[in-house]
N, C-alpha and C positions, 0 to 999 in steps of 0.2 A: 577823579575829583579835580576841579580847577582852582587855581590860586585866586583868591578874592581880590587881589590887587592887580596882578598883571594878566591873569586869565590863562597862564600856562598850565598844562596838564601836570599835576603833582605826582611824581613817582615816589612810591613808598608812603610813609606816614606824614601827614601834613603837620605843620607847626602852628600852634595856637599863640597868637601875639595880641597885645592890647595896643590899639592905636586910637587916640582921642576917645577913651572910655568905650570903645567898641572892640569886642573880641572877634578876630578874623582868623580863618584857616588859610595859611599862606605857604608858599614854597620856600625852599632853603634860600633862594636868592633874595626874596622880599622880607625874610625874617628880621634882618637888622633894622628895618624901618619902625619896628615897634618893640615894646617890652614883652618878654616872655611871660606867659600866664601860668601861674601855679594852679594845677587842677585839683589840689587837695582841698577838700571841704572841711570847714571847722567842725570839730566834734562838740556836740552839746553835752554839758555836764549833768543836765537834769535828766532824770529817768521818769517817763510818764507811762501810765498803764496803757496797754494796747487794747483798743476797742475794735473788735472786728465787725465789719458791716455784713449784713445778711446779703449773700450774693443773689442777684436777680436771676431768675430762671428764664424769664422772657427776654429775648434779644430782638431788638428791632433791626430790620435790614437797613444798612446805611444807604442814604439817598445820594445818588451821584449828581453833584451840582453842575457837572458839565453837560448833563442831558438837556438842561435849559438852553445852553448855548448852541445846541445842534439845530434848533428851530430858527429860521431866518425870515425876517419880514419880507413880504413880496415887494417888488419894485413899484408896482402900480396899486399900492394899498389905497391911495387917495381916490382913484377911479372906482375901485371895488366898493368902498364905503359909500361914495356918492350915488352910484348906481343902485345899491341895495336900499339906501334911504329913500331915493326917489321912487323905487318900485313899490315901497310900502306907502307912498304918498305923504311922507313926513317932511316937515321943514327941518332946517338945522336946529332950530329952537326946540321942536318937538323931540328930536333925537336926544338932544342935550338933557332935556327934562327926564326922559325915560332912563338914561344911564346915570343921572344925577351928576352931571358935569356942566361946565359953562358952555354957552353957545359959541363963544369966541374960540374955545378950544377945538370944537368941531370944525369951525370955519378954517382955522389954521391947519388942522389935519387934512382937510379936503383940498387945501391949496398947496400941500406938501411943504409948508413952512416949518412944521415940527413933525417929529416921529412920535407916534403914541407910545406912552409908557406901557409896560406889560399889563398893569391893572386896567387901564383904559382900553387897551387892545382886547382884553378878555371880555370886558363889558360890551364892546362893539360887536365882537364875534357872536356872543350869546344873544344879544338883542336883535341883530340883523340876520342871524343864521348864516354867517359867512365864515370863511377861513382866510386869515391874513398872513399866516406863516406857512413855510414849507420846511420839511426835514432836509438838512444838509448832510450829504454822505461824505464821511471823512476819507473814504477809500480813494477818491479822486485827487486828494491833496497829496503832493509829494513833499517829503521832508528832506531838507538838505543836511547832509552829514558834516559839511564843512562849516556850518554856522556855529559860532560860539556865543554864549550868553554875554551880555554886557557885564563888565566887572567894574569894581571901584576904580581901578587903574585907568579905565577908559574915560572916566568922568573927572577925576581929581588929579591935580599936579602934585607929585610927591616931592617933598623937600628932602634933600640929602643931609645926613647928620654931619 
C-alpha cells in the first residue's frame, strides 16, 4: 500500500489521519500532518427489530465494464461511413433522417471534426452494415513496474506545523 500523501510504500500497518475533513491512509513520516482518526463507531442506544430479507436465489453475472473499453474506433471511420453511405446512394441528410440524428452531425463525423458517441456509432453501424471498431488486445501492452500512482503529495504543497 502507498502513502496517500508522499507515495512511499507503507511498511506494516498504515495510519489513518484526518486532513481537511478527509481521512487518508498515510505512512509514519506523514502522520504528523493530520489528526489521528478514532476508528470506534458510536453505539446506538435504540434496539430495533431485525427484519431479514429473503435472499435471492438468482444471481446475475457481473458485467465487466472494461470490456467496453477494449473496442477501439478505427482511424479511418470517416472514410468508412462516407463510402458506405455513398454505396447505398444516400445523401448525408438521408442518412441523418434514417438514424434520427441531425445532418450537421453526419457532416462533422465525415469530416473527422468530431468522434461519434457510442449511441450514434451503433446506429451508423446497424444502418450502414459496417463495423467501426476493432478489438484491442491487452497482451501487446507492457506494464511498467516502476510507475507509481499520482498521490496527494504530488499535487498539494504541505504546510509544516
